Phi, psi and omega in degrees: 000148179293144179259019179277154175291319182209142173252118181261130180249117179261120181213150182267006182054036182292327181230123183303313180300315179295320174302316181295319179297309182302314182290322176293316181290312183287329177286336178277332180269331184231148179258001186234049185251139169229140180257130180243122175285135185245135168258114191309330180294340181270345187226109178297314182302319178296320180296318183291317179299318179298313181297317177296320177297322180294321178285332174294317177296321177297319180298314178300310177299328176295310180301320181273004184053047181230033171296142179284167178298325180288324177294318177294323179296316183296314183271349178091287184225160174301322181297324177297314177301312184296311188289311189275340182233301186299311179299320180293319179291323179295323180297336181267354179300141176276125182238000000 
């Protein structure tokens, strides 16, 4: 069990199903959880985490050759995404 006084979950309530999953899982596993609604414009760390998660999803989609037409349009080519974004983020990963 965690030895923290309180575990705070920051979420923007962007997706109803994700909100339901988060609240049910964390409330069933921990008795010291509080949920804080976040407005991304108020929290830089939240914005960074959201950006990193987005690029991680893009990396997975790139590996599986499942990028959408709109993603390919935005980045131009898979190689642009890989070279200009994914490689640079991988180089910054904490290992």
